[in-house]
N, C-alpha and C positions, 0 to 999 in steps of 0.2 A: 709281419708275414715271413720274413727271411728266417727267423729263429725256428718257426714251425717247419720250414723246409730243410733245415740243417740237421734233422733227426732221421733215424731209420724209419721207414714207412712200409707197412705191409698191405698188400692188396691181393685178395684171393690167395693164390699159392706163390706169389712173387714177393720177395723182400727187396726193397729199394734202399741201398746204403749210399749216403752222400759221399762224394769223392773225398771230402775232408776227413772222413773216418776210415778210409781204406788203408790197409797195410801195404808195405812195399811190393810184395808179390802181386797183390791185386792191382796196384797202380801200373805195374809193368804189363800185366795181362790186358788191361784196358788199352794200353799203347799197342800191344800186339794185335788186338782186334781192330783198332782205329787205323792201323797201317796195313792191314790185310787187303789184298787187291779187290776182294769182293765188297769191302766196305769203303776203302779209300777212293775207288773210282767215282763214287757219288759225292765226295767231299770237295769243297772249294780248293783245298790244297792238293787234291789228287792223292791224298793218303800219305804224302811224304812229310814227315815231321820227325825231327831227331828226338831220341829218347830224353836227352837233357832238356829240351824245350817242353816236352810233355810233362816231365817231372816238375819243372818250374811252374807250369800251369796248375798242376795238381796242388802244389804248395800254397797257391793263392786262393784256393777254393773256400776255406773257412771264412775269409774276410770279404768275399765277393757277393754283394747284395743284388747284383744284376743277373746272376746265373745260379741255377740249382741243378747239379749233375748227379746222377745216381748210377751205380752199378746194380743191375737187376739180377737176382739169383732165385733159383727154385731148387727142388730136391735133386735135379739132375746136374746142377752146377750153375755157372754163369749163363744167363739168358741174353744179356746185352746191356746197352747203355741207353738211358732216357734222360732228357734234360728240358728245363725251362731256361731259355736264353732271353737276354734283353728284357728282363722283368721290369715293367713300368707300373708302380703302385698307384700312380695318379690316374692313368687310363685303364688300369686293371687288365693289361695285356701282356703277353709274352710270346716268344717264338718256340716252336717245338724242335727238339733235337732227338733223334732216335737212330739206333742201329742195333741189329741183332748180332749175336755171337756167330761169326761165320764158320765156326768149327762145329756148330750144331745144325742139323738138317731137318728136324721135325717140322711139320706143317703147323701153322697157327701161332708160332712163337711171336711173330710181329704183331699179330692181333692182340695177344695178351700184353705185350709191352706197351702198345698204344693205349689200351684200356687203362692200364695202371697209371701212365703219365697223365692221361686226361682226368682221372680221378684226383690226382695230386693237383693239377692245374685248377680244377673247379672246386676242390675241397680245401685243403690247407693253403693252397696258392691264392684262393679267393679271386681268381680271374673271371673276367666277363668274356674276353675274346682270346682264343688261342690261334696263332698264325703259324704257317709253315711255307717254305719254298721247297720245291721238288723239281728235279730235272724232268723236262718234258718227255724224255724217252724212258723214264723209270716207271713203266706201265704197272708193275706189281705194286709199287708204293702208292701210286695215284689211285689204284683200285682199292687198296687197303684204307686210305684216308677217306675215300668216298663212302665206303661201307660204314665207316665210323661216324659219318655225318658231316665231314668237312665239305665246304662248298668252294668250288673253283671260282676264283676272282678274276683270273686272266693271266697273261704273261707279266713277268716282272719288268719294270722299266729298266733296271740296271743290267738285266741279262735276259733277252728274249727266249733263251733256252731253258729258263726257269719258269715254273708256274707258281702262282700264289694261291693259297687255299686258307680258309678260315673256318673256325668252329666256335659258335657262340654257346655260352653256358646253357641257355634255354634249349638249343638244338641238341646238345649232348644229353641233357636231362630227358628230353622227349625221345631221343633215339634209344636211350637205355630202357625206356618203358615199352618199346615196341617188341612184341614177341619175335623171337628169332632174329633180333636186330643186331 
């Protein structure tokens, strides 16, 4: 599974490039997005991560079988980052990671990013269940995930300010067949 995930993948108008294949300029741009206040405020670290730590993380990507991170781009430039985290091939599960480029303001960008990573998860990722945790006050993200078919499971045990949501392969396939879904 991981070899299939370490290649560039295209979905609709998005190109997903694995972090292991990024050039130095792209790696720094991922860090700039990741530490931007509009992205960082939703991250566990609060967005504070030194560039040296980020670059070390990037250097480990090609050999990391538990994570698949992608820089998503379209004709207008970098759209954001999408990821499969904590990939478990035995249970065929993984956690979602996603953030849009905070320097782009067009509507629908998050929807396109989510659709692309779900296609990766249930296509070459061969997952059965895709999980996520989202801040309970991140209303826009919760709405986005709900429209994509993710089901609210409740508050997370480790942090009651986080909500747990899941999407099953069958629900994603069914959701994609729904007109205007």
